[in-house]
Predicted model as a PDB file, atoms N, CA, C, CB and O in Angstrom, pLDDT in the B-factor column:
MODEL        1                                                                  
ATOM      1  N   MET A   1     100.650  84.323  80.265  1.00 48.00           N  
ATOM      2  CA  MET A   1     100.192  84.620  81.604  1.00 48.00           C  
ATOM      3  C   MET A   1     100.621  83.529  82.582  1.00 48.00           C  
ATOM      4  CB  MET A   1      98.680  84.783  81.618  1.00 48.00           C  
ATOM      5  O   MET A   1     100.762  83.818  83.770  1.00 48.00           O  
ATOM      6  N   GLY A   2     100.831  82.308  82.145  1.00 61.00           N  
ATOM      7  CA  GLY A   2     101.096  81.191  83.028  1.00 61.00           C  
ATOM      8  C   GLY A   2     102.229  81.410  84.006  1.00 61.00           C  
ATOM      9  O   GLY A   2     102.032  81.292  85.216  1.00 61.00           O  
ATOM     10  N   SER A   3     103.414  81.729  83.506  1.00 78.00           N  
ATOM     11  CA  SER A   3     104.576  81.878  84.378  1.00 78.00           C  
ATOM     12  C   SER A   3     104.416  83.054  85.333  1.00 78.00           C  
ATOM     13  CB  SER A   3     105.837  82.054  83.547  1.00 78.00           C  
ATOM     14  O   SER A   3     104.673  82.917  86.529  1.00 78.00           O  
ATOM     15  N   THR A   4     103.999  84.198  84.825  1.00 78.00           N  
ATOM     16  CA  THR A   4     103.789  85.379  85.664  1.00 78.00           C  
ATOM     17  C   THR A   4     102.710  85.107  86.697  1.00 78.00           C  
ATOM     18  CB  THR A   4     103.409  86.599  84.806  1.00 78.00           C  
ATOM     19  O   THR A   4     102.852  85.479  87.862  1.00 78.00           O  
ATOM     20  N   PHE A   5     101.654  84.470  86.283  1.00 77.00           N  
ATOM     21  CA  PHE A   5     100.561  84.125  87.187  1.00 77.00           C  
ATOM     22  C   PHE A   5     101.067  83.251  88.334  1.00 77.00           C  
ATOM     23  CB  PHE A   5      99.437  83.406  86.422  1.00 77.00           C  
ATOM     24  O   PHE A   5     100.716  83.477  89.491  1.00 77.00           O  
ATOM     25  N   ASN A   6     101.892  82.252  88.011  1.00 82.00           N  
ATOM     26  CA  ASN A   6     102.422  81.355  89.043  1.00 82.00           C  
ATOM     27  C   ASN A   6     103.319  82.091  90.021  1.00 82.00           C  
ATOM     28  CB  ASN A   6     103.191  80.210  88.404  1.00 82.00           C  
ATOM     29  O   ASN A   6     103.279  81.813  91.219  1.00 82.00           O  
ATOM     30  N   VAL A   7     104.130  83.027  89.536  1.00 81.00           N  
ATOM     31  CA  VAL A   7     105.017  83.811  90.397  1.00 81.00           C  
ATOM     32  C   VAL A   7     104.184  84.659  91.350  1.00 81.00           C  
ATOM     33  CB  VAL A   7     105.961  84.708  89.552  1.00 81.00           C  
ATOM     34  O   VAL A   7     104.489  84.738  92.540  1.00 81.00           O  
ATOM     35  N   GLN A   8     103.139  85.289  90.837  1.00 78.00           N  
ATOM     36  CA  GLN A   8     102.276  86.127  91.670  1.00 78.00           C  
ATOM     37  C   GLN A   8     101.516  85.282  92.683  1.00 78.00           C  
ATOM     38  CB  GLN A   8     101.291  86.919  90.799  1.00 78.00           C  
ATOM     39  O   GLN A   8     101.370  85.678  93.840  1.00 78.00           O  
ATOM     40  N   LEU A   9     101.042  84.143  92.263  1.00 81.00           N  
ATOM     41  CA  LEU A   9     100.323  83.247  93.172  1.00 81.00           C  
ATOM     42  C   LEU A   9     101.255  82.751  94.278  1.00 81.00           C  
ATOM     43  CB  LEU A   9      99.727  82.049  92.396  1.00 81.00           C  
ATOM     44  O   LEU A   9     100.860  82.689  95.443  1.00 81.00           O  
ATOM     45  N   ARG A  10     102.469  82.404  93.920  1.00 85.00           N  
ATOM     46  CA  ARG A  10     103.447  81.944  94.913  1.00 85.00           C  
ATOM     47  C   ARG A  10     103.721  83.038  95.946  1.00 85.00           C  
ATOM     48  CB  ARG A  10     104.765  81.522  94.221  1.00 85.00           C  
ATOM     49  O   ARG A  10     103.802  82.760  97.143  1.00 85.00           O  
ATOM     50  N   ALA A  11     103.861  84.275  95.482  1.00 83.00           N  
ATOM     51  CA  ALA A  11     104.099  85.398  96.396  1.00 83.00           C  
ATOM     52  C   ALA A  11     102.918  85.584  97.336  1.00 83.00           C  
ATOM     53  CB  ALA A  11     104.356  86.694  95.609  1.00 83.00           C  
ATOM     54  O   ALA A  11     103.100  85.736  98.544  1.00 83.00           O  
ATOM     55  N   PHE A  12     101.718  85.573  96.790  1.00 81.00           N  
ATOM     56  CA  PHE A  12     100.511  85.742  97.598  1.00 81.00           C  
ATOM     57  C   PHE A  12     100.398  84.624  98.635  1.00 81.00           C  
ATOM     58  CB  PHE A  12      99.258  85.766  96.698  1.00 81.00           C  
ATOM     59  O   PHE A  12     100.081  84.874  99.798  1.00 81.00           O  
ATOM     60  N   HIS A  13     100.659  83.402  98.206  1.00 86.00           N  
ATOM     61  CA  HIS A  13     100.578  82.251  99.101  1.00 86.00           C  
ATOM     62  C   HIS A  13     101.612  82.362 100.220  1.00 86.00           C  
ATOM     63  CB  HIS A  13     100.782  80.946  98.317  1.00 86.00           C  
ATOM     64  O   HIS A  13     101.316  82.044 101.372  1.00 86.00           O  
ATOM     65  N   ALA A  14     102.810  82.806  99.890  1.00 88.00           N  
ATOM     66  CA  ALA A  14     103.864  82.950 100.906  1.00 88.00           C  
ATOM     67  C   ALA A  14     103.448  83.940 101.986  1.00 88.00           C  
ATOM     68  CB  ALA A  14     105.183  83.406 100.256  1.00 88.00           C  
ATOM     69  O   ALA A  14     103.668  83.693 103.172  1.00 88.00           O  
ATOM     70  N   VAL A  15     102.850  85.057 101.583  1.00 85.00           N  
ATOM     71  CA  VAL A  15     102.399  86.052 102.560  1.00 85.00           C  
ATOM     72  C   VAL A  15     101.311  85.456 103.447  1.00 85.00           C  
ATOM     73  CB  VAL A  15     101.876  87.326 101.848  1.00 85.00           C  
ATOM     74  O   VAL A  15     101.332  85.627 104.666  1.00 85.00           O  
ATOM     75  N   ALA A  16     100.373  84.764 102.839  1.00 87.00           N  
ATOM     76  CA  ALA A  16      99.281  84.164 103.617  1.00 87.00           C  
ATOM     77  C   ALA A  16      99.803  83.097 104.572  1.00 87.00           C  
ATOM     78  CB  ALA A  16      98.230  83.556 102.681  1.00 87.00           C  
ATOM     79  O   ALA A  16      99.335  82.996 105.706  1.00 87.00           O  
ATOM     80  N   THR A  17     100.748  82.319 104.130  1.00 92.00           N  
ATOM     81  CA  THR A  17     101.297  81.239 104.952  1.00 92.00           C  
ATOM     82  C   THR A  17     102.195  81.753 106.067  1.00 92.00           C  
ATOM     83  CB  THR A  17     102.070  80.273 104.088  1.00 92.00           C  
ATOM     84  O   THR A  17     102.089  81.318 107.213  1.00 92.00           O  
ATOM     85  N   GLU A  18     103.076  82.679 105.724  1.00 92.00           N  
ATOM     86  CA  GLU A  18     104.059  83.170 106.696  1.00 92.00           C  
ATOM     87  C   GLU A  18     103.488  84.221 107.643  1.00 92.00           C  
ATOM     88  CB  GLU A  18     105.250  83.746 105.971  1.00 92.00           C  
ATOM     89  O   GLU A  18     103.978  84.378 108.761  1.00 92.00           O  
ATOM     90  N   GLY A  19     102.462  84.937 107.205  1.00 90.00           N  
ATOM     91  CA  GLY A  19     101.828  85.928 108.067  1.00 90.00           C  
ATOM     92  C   GLY A  19     102.453  87.307 108.049  1.00 90.00           C  
ATOM     93  O   GLY A  19     101.964  88.211 108.726  1.00 90.00           O  
ATOM     94  N   SER A  20     103.529  87.491 107.288  1.00 89.00           N  
ATOM     95  CA  SER A  20     104.128  88.816 107.152  1.00 89.00           C  
ATOM     96  C   SER A  20     104.926  88.881 105.858  1.00 89.00           C  
ATOM     97  CB  SER A  20     105.031  89.145 108.367  1.00 89.00           C  
ATOM     98  O   SER A  20     105.389  87.864 105.341  1.00 89.00           O  
ATOM     99  N   PHE A  21     105.075  90.095 105.348  1.00 87.00           N  
ATOM    100  CA  PHE A  21     105.847  90.276 104.123  1.00 87.00           C  
ATOM    101  C   PHE A  21     107.322  89.957 104.345  1.00 87.00           C  
ATOM    102  CB  PHE A  21     105.691  91.703 103.606  1.00 87.00           C  
ATOM    103  O   PHE A  21     107.974  89.397 103.464  1.00 87.00           O  
ATOM    104  N   THR A  22     107.845  90.305 105.500  1.00 91.00           N  
ATOM    105  CA  THR A  22     109.264  90.059 105.788  1.00 91.00           C  
ATOM    106  C   THR A  22     109.575  88.568 105.776  1.00 91.00           C  
ATOM    107  CB  THR A  22     109.649  90.663 107.148  1.00 91.00           C  
ATOM    108  O   THR A  22     110.516  88.133 105.112  1.00 91.00           O  
ATOM    109  N   LYS A  23     108.793  87.788 106.503  1.00 93.00           N  
ATOM    110  CA  LYS A  23     109.013  86.337 106.561  1.00 93.00           C  
ATOM    111  C   LYS A  23     108.761  85.691 105.202  1.00 93.00           C  
ATOM    112  CB  LYS A  23     108.103  85.698 107.623  1.00 93.00           C  
ATOM    113  O   LYS A  23     109.503  84.800 104.787  1.00 93.00           O  
ATOM    114  N   ALA A  24     107.722  86.137 104.517  1.00 91.00           N  
ATOM    115  CA  ALA A  24     107.390  85.572 103.215  1.00 91.00           C  
ATOM    116  C   ALA A  24     108.498  85.845 102.198  1.00 91.00           C  
ATOM    117  CB  ALA A  24     106.060  86.140 102.713  1.00 91.00           C  
ATOM    118  O   ALA A  24     108.884  84.955 101.441  1.00 91.00           O  
ATOM    119  N   ALA A  25     109.001  87.064 102.183  1.00 92.00           N  
ATOM    120  CA  ALA A  25     110.081  87.416 101.256  1.00 92.00           C  
ATOM    121  C   ALA A  25     111.298  86.539 101.520  1.00 92.00           C  
ATOM    122  CB  ALA A  25     110.456  88.913 101.389  1.00 92.00           C  
ATOM    123  O   ALA A  25     111.918  86.031 100.586  1.00 92.00           O  
ATOM    124  N   ARG A  26     111.631  86.368 102.771  1.00 94.00           N  
ATOM    125  CA  ARG A  26     112.781  85.532 103.140  1.00 94.00           C  
ATOM    126  C   ARG A  26     112.545  84.084 102.693  1.00 94.00           C  
ATOM    127  CB  ARG A  26     113.033  85.590 104.676  1.00 94.00           C  
ATOM    128  O   ARG A  26     113.465  83.431 102.199  1.00 94.00           O  
ATOM    129  N   SER A  27     111.321  83.586 102.864  1.00 93.00           N  
ATOM    130  CA  SER A  27     111.041  82.175 102.560  1.00 93.00           C  
ATOM    131  C   SER A  27     111.114  81.857 101.066  1.00 93.00           C  
ATOM    132  CB  SER A  27     109.670  81.803 103.084  1.00 93.00           C  
ATOM    133  O   SER A  27     111.442  80.731 100.692  1.00 93.00           O  
ATOM    134  N   ILE A  28     110.810  82.840 100.207  1.00 91.00           N  
ATOM    135  CA  ILE A  28     110.874  82.572  98.765  1.00 91.00           C  
ATOM    136  C   ILE A  28     112.085  83.220  98.095  1.00 91.00           C  
ATOM    137  CB  ILE A  28     109.606  83.063  98.094  1.00 91.00           C  
ATOM    138  O   ILE A  28     112.249  83.139  96.878  1.00 91.00           O  
ATOM    139  N   GLY A  29     112.934  83.867  98.905  1.00 93.00           N  
ATOM    140  CA  GLY A  29     114.195  84.369  98.390  1.00 93.00           C  
ATOM    141  C   GLY A  29     114.120  85.612  97.531  1.00 93.00           C  
ATOM    142  O   GLY A  29     114.871  85.747  96.564  1.00 93.00           O  
ATOM    143  N   VAL A  30     113.214  86.530  97.876  1.00 91.00           N  
ATOM    144  CA  VAL A  30     113.131  87.808  97.162  1.00 91.00           C  
ATOM    145  C   VAL A  30     113.142  88.942  98.172  1.00 91.00           C  
ATOM    146  CB  VAL A  30     111.853  87.878  96.274  1.00 91.00           C  
ATOM    147  O   VAL A  30     112.980  88.720  99.372  1.00 91.00           O  
ATOM    148  N   SER A  31     113.337  90.167  97.674  1.00 93.00           N  
ATOM    149  CA  SER A  31     113.288  91.319  98.576  1.00 93.00           C  
ATOM    150  C   SER A  31     111.841  91.597  98.965  1.00 93.00           C  
ATOM    151  CB  SER A  31     113.928  92.571  97.915  1.00 93.00           C  
ATOM    152  O   SER A  31     110.904  91.175  98.288  1.00 93.00           O  
ATOM    153  N   GLN A  32     111.686  92.306 100.053  1.00 91.00           N  
ATOM    154  CA  GLN A  32     110.346  92.642 100.526  1.00 91.00           C  
ATOM    155  C   GLN A  32     109.618  93.513  99.499  1.00 91.00           C  
ATOM    156  CB  GLN A  32     110.420  93.364 101.888  1.00 91.00           C  
ATOM    157  O   GLN A  32     108.418  93.339  99.287  1.00 91.00           O  
ATOM    158  N   SER A  33     110.320  94.436  98.868  1.00 90.00           N  
ATOM    159  CA  SER A  33     109.675  95.303  97.872  1.00 90.00           C  
ATOM    160  C   SER A  33     109.225  94.503  96.650  1.00 90.00           C  
ATOM    161  CB  SER A  33     110.634  96.427  97.439  1.00 90.00           C  
ATOM    162  O   SER A  33     108.167  94.779  96.086  1.00 90.00           O  
ATOM    163  N   THR A  34     110.018  93.519  96.241  1.00 88.00           N  
ATOM    164  CA  THR A  34     109.620  92.651  95.123  1.00 88.00           C  
ATOM    165  C   THR A  34     108.375  91.863  95.491  1.00 88.00           C  
ATOM    166  CB  THR A  34     110.766  91.688  94.737  1.00 88.00           C  
ATOM    167  O   THR A  34     107.451  91.732  94.688  1.00 88.00           O  
ATOM    168  N   LEU A  35     108.358  91.346  96.693  1.00 85.00           N  
ATOM    169  CA  LEU A  35     107.202  90.576  97.148  1.00 85.00           C  
ATOM    170  C   LEU A  35     105.947  91.442  97.189  1.00 85.00           C  
ATOM    171  CB  LEU A  35     107.473  89.976  98.532  1.00 85.00           C  
ATOM    172  O   LEU A  35     104.882  91.008  96.751  1.00 85.00           O  
ATOM    173  N   ARG A  36     106.062  92.650  97.706  1.00 83.00           N  
ATOM    174  CA  ARG A  36     104.904  93.559  97.752  1.00 83.00           C  
ATOM    175  C   ARG A  36     104.387  93.853  96.346  1.00 83.00           C  
ATOM    176  CB  ARG A  36     105.279  94.881  98.462  1.00 83.00           C  
ATOM    177  O   ARG A  36     103.178  93.896  96.114  1.00 83.00           O  
ATOM    178  N   SER A  37     105.306  94.051  95.420  1.00 82.00           N  
ATOM    179  CA  SER A  37     104.920  94.324  94.038  1.00 82.00           C  
ATOM    180  C   SER A  37     104.168  93.136  93.438  1.00 82.00           C  
ATOM    181  CB  SER A  37     106.161  94.649  93.190  1.00 82.00           C  
ATOM    182  O   SER A  37     103.135  93.307  92.790  1.00 82.00           O  
ATOM    183  N   ARG A  38     104.695  91.937  93.659  1.00 77.00           N  
ATOM    184  CA  ARG A  38     104.030  90.732  93.138  1.00 77.00           C  
ATOM    185  C   ARG A  38     102.661  90.537  93.778  1.00 77.00           C  
ATOM    186  CB  ARG A  38     104.901  89.488  93.381  1.00 77.00           C  
ATOM    187  O   ARG A  38     101.700  90.174  93.100  1.00 77.00           O  
ATOM    188  N   SER A  39     102.576  90.777  95.069  1.00 74.00           N  
ATOM    189  CA  SER A  39     101.299  90.625  95.761  1.00 74.00           C  
ATOM    190  C   SER A  39     100.291  91.658  95.283  1.00 74.00           C  
ATOM    191  CB  SER A  39     101.492  90.743  97.270  1.00 74.00           C  
ATOM    192  O   SER A  39      99.103  91.364  95.151  1.00 74.00           O  
ATOM    193  N   ARG A  40     100.769  92.868  95.024  1.00 76.00           N  
ATOM    194  CA  ARG A  40      99.886  93.919  94.517  1.00 76.00           C  
ATOM    195  C   ARG A  40      99.331  93.526  93.146  1.00 76.00           C  
ATOM    196  CB  ARG A  40     100.640  95.270  94.429  1.00 76.00           C  
ATOM    197  O   ARG A  40      98.146  93.711  92.867  1.00 76.00           O  
ATOM    198  N   ARG A  41     100.207  92.981  92.295  1.00 72.00           N  
ATOM    199  CA  ARG A  41      99.749  92.542  90.964  1.00 72.00           C  
ATOM    200  C   ARG A  41      98.734  91.418  91.091  1.00 72.00           C  
ATOM    201  CB  ARG A  41     100.943  92.079  90.099  1.00 72.00           C  
ATOM    202  O   ARG A  41      97.739  91.389  90.367  1.00 72.00           O  
ATOM    203  N   TRP A  42      98.984  90.487  92.017  1.00 69.00           N  
ATOM    204  CA  TRP A  42      98.033  89.388  92.243  1.00 69.00           C  
ATOM    205  C   TRP A  42      96.684  89.954  92.674  1.00 69.00           C  
ATOM    206  CB  TRP A  42      98.573  88.398  93.316  1.00 69.00           C  
ATOM    207  O   TRP A  42      95.638  89.503  92.206  1.00 69.00           O  
ATOM    208  N   SER A  43      96.711  90.931  93.558  1.00 70.00           N  
ATOM    209  CA  SER A  43      95.490  91.562  94.034  1.00 70.00           C  
ATOM    210  C   SER A  43      94.739  92.214  92.873  1.00 70.00           C  
ATOM    211  CB  SER A  43      95.810  92.603  95.119  1.00 70.00           C  
ATOM    212  O   SER A  43      93.513  92.134  92.800  1.00 70.00           O  
ATOM    213  N   ASN A  44      95.470  92.852  91.975  1.00 68.00           N  
ATOM    214  CA  ASN A  44      94.847  93.476  90.804  1.00 68.00           C  
ATOM    215  C   ASN A  44      94.218  92.433  89.886  1.00 68.00           C  
ATOM    216  CB  ASN A  44      95.879  94.299  90.027  1.00 68.00           C  
ATOM    217  O   ASN A  44      93.144  92.665  89.331  1.00 68.00           O  
ATOM    218  N   VAL A  45      94.871  91.297  89.723  1.00 65.00           N  
ATOM    219  CA  VAL A  45      94.357  90.230  88.863  1.00 65.00           C  
ATOM    220  C   VAL A  45      93.064  89.658  89.422  1.00 65.00           C  
ATOM    221  CB  VAL A  45      95.397  89.118  88.705  1.00 65.00           C  
ATOM    222  O   VAL A  45      92.141  89.344  88.670  1.00 65.00           O  
ATOM    223  N   THR A  46      92.999  89.526  90.726  1.00 64.00           N  
ATOM    224  CA  THR A  46      91.843  88.879  91.354  1.00 64.00           C  
ATOM    225  C   THR A  46      90.798  89.857  91.868  1.00 64.00           C  
ATOM    226  CB  THR A  46      92.303  88.020  92.485  1.00 64.00           C  
ATOM    227  O   THR A  46      89.813  89.433  92.472  1.00 64.00           O  
ATOM    228  N   ALA A  47      90.982  91.132  91.648  1.00 62.00           N  
ATOM    229  CA  ALA A  47      90.093  92.156  92.205  1.00 62.00           C  
ATOM    230  C   ALA A  47      88.630  91.953  91.819  1.00 62.00           C  
ATOM    231  CB  ALA A  47      90.542  93.522  91.753  1.00 62.00           C  
ATOM    232  O   ALA A  47      87.743  92.151  92.649  1.00 62.00           O  
ATOM    233  N   CYS A  48      88.372  91.569  90.596  1.00 44.00           N  
ATOM    234  CA  CYS A  48      86.979  91.432  90.156  1.00 44.00           C  
ATOM    235  C   CYS A  48      86.233  90.387  90.982  1.00 44.00           C  
ATOM    236  CB  CYS A  48      86.926  91.057  88.671  1.00 44.00           C  
ATOM    237  O   CYS A  48      85.115  90.638  91.431  1.00 44.00           O  
ATOM    238  N   SER A  49      86.829  89.241  91.181  1.00 44.00           N  
ATOM    239  CA  SER A  49      86.119  88.202  91.911  1.00 44.00           C  
ATOM    240  C   SER A  49      86.129  88.447  93.415  1.00 44.00           C  
ATOM    241  CB  SER A  49      86.725  86.853  91.608  1.00 44.00           C  
ATOM    242  O   SER A  49      85.208  88.024  94.114  1.00 44.00           O  
ATOM    243  N   CYS A  50      87.153  89.121  93.921  1.00 42.00           N  
ATOM    244  CA  CYS A  50      87.237  89.339  95.368  1.00 42.00           C  
ATOM    245  C   CYS A  50      86.341  90.479  95.838  1.00 42.00           C  
ATOM    246  CB  CYS A  50      88.671  89.625  95.767  1.00 42.00           C  
ATOM    247  O   CYS A  50      85.863  90.466  96.972  1.00 42.00           O  
ATOM    248  N   SER A  51      86.114  91.453  94.984  1.00 39.00           N  
ATOM    249  CA  SER A  51      85.344  92.605  95.413  1.00 39.00           C  
ATOM    250  C   SER A  51      83.849  92.464  95.128  1.00 39.00           C  
ATOM    251  CB  SER A  51      85.871  93.839  94.744  1.00 39.00           C  
ATOM    252  O   SER A  51      83.057  93.312  95.538  1.00 39.00           O  
ATOM    253  N   ALA A  52      83.469  91.418  94.441  1.00 42.00           N  
ATOM    254  CA  ALA A  52      82.061  91.216  94.122  1.00 42.00           C  
ATOM    255  C   ALA A  52      81.287  90.870  95.396  1.00 42.00           C  
ATOM    256  CB  ALA A  52      81.894  90.098  93.059  1.00 42.00           C  
ATOM    257  O   ALA A  52      81.754  90.088  96.225  1.00 42.00           O  
ATOM    258  N   ALA A  53      80.125  91.449  95.537  1.00 46.00           N  
ATOM    259  CA  ALA A  53      79.291  91.169  96.708  1.00 46.00           C  
ATOM    260  C   ALA A  53      78.786  89.730  96.624  1.00 46.00           C  
ATOM    261  CB  ALA A  53      78.093  92.174  96.803  1.00 46.00           C  
ATOM    262  O   ALA A  53      78.443  89.259  95.540  1.00 46.00           O  
ATOM    263  N   PRO A  54      78.739  89.038  97.738  1.00 49.00           N  
ATOM    264  CA  PRO A  54      78.244  87.649  97.707  1.00 49.00           C  
ATOM    265  C   PRO A  54      76.761  87.633  97.360  1.00 49.00           C  
ATOM    266  CB  PRO A  54      78.484  86.941  99.072  1.00 49.00           C  
ATOM    267  O   PRO A  54      76.008  88.547  97.697  1.00 49.00           O  
ATOM    268  N   ALA A  55      76.378  86.591  96.695  1.00 50.00           N  
ATOM    269  CA  ALA A  55      74.972  86.440  96.305  1.00 50.00           C  
ATOM    270  C   ALA A  55      74.135  86.185  97.546  1.00 50.00           C  
ATOM    271  CB  ALA A  55      74.793  85.284  95.277  1.00 50.00           C  
ATOM    272  O   ALA A  55      74.560  85.486  98.466  1.00 50.00           O  
ATOM    273  N   GLU A  56      72.944  86.758  97.562  1.00 56.00           N  
ATOM    274  CA  GLU A  56      72.044  86.535  98.693  1.00 56.00           C  
ATOM    275  C   GLU A  56      71.447  85.138  98.596  1.00 56.00           C  
ATOM    276  CB  GLU A  56      70.920  87.609  98.733  1.00 56.00           C  
ATOM    277  O   GLU A  56      71.115  84.661  97.511  1.00 56.00           O  
ATOM    278  N   ARG A  57      71.322  84.505  99.728  1.00 57.00           N  
ATOM    279  CA  ARG A  57      70.744  83.170  99.761  1.00 57.00           C  
ATOM    280  C   ARG A  57      69.279  83.266 100.120  1.00 57.00           C  
ATOM    281  CB  ARG A  57      71.489  82.266 100.757  1.00 57.00           C  
ATOM    282  O   ARG A  57      68.892  83.994 101.034  1.00 57.00           O  
ATOM    283  N   SER A  58      68.480  82.531  99.400  1.00 58.00           N  
ATOM    284  CA  SER A  58      67.044  82.511  99.728  1.00 58.00           C  
ATOM    285  C   SER A  58      66.777  81.409 100.731  1.00 58.00           C  
ATOM    286  CB  SER A  58      66.173  82.306  98.453  1.00 58.00           C  
ATOM    287  O   SER A  58      67.436  80.369 100.707  1.00 58.00           O  
ATOM    288  N   SER A  59      65.826  81.627 101.601  1.00 55.00           N  
ATOM    289  CA  SER A  59      65.500  80.647 102.641  1.00 55.00           C  
ATOM    290  C   SER A  59      64.629  79.547 102.110  1.00 55.00           C  
ATOM    291  CB  SER A  59      64.815  81.314 103.805  1.00 55.00           C  
ATOM    292  O   SER A  59      64.261  78.638 102.854  1.00 55.00           O  
TER     293      SER A  59                                                      
ENDMDL                                                                          
END                                                                             
């Protein structure tokens, strides 16, 4: 999982940093469709923790 995980994380980070798939793809040297695929896989990997409702805080 290590290498694949790092590739997906790098793709996700590029999109977040660059602000668009086009710029992010250009910055890491892949096609836009490849970047979208990697980002989609990253989203699937992290879905459990991202979709969980935040815990309620007691006063």
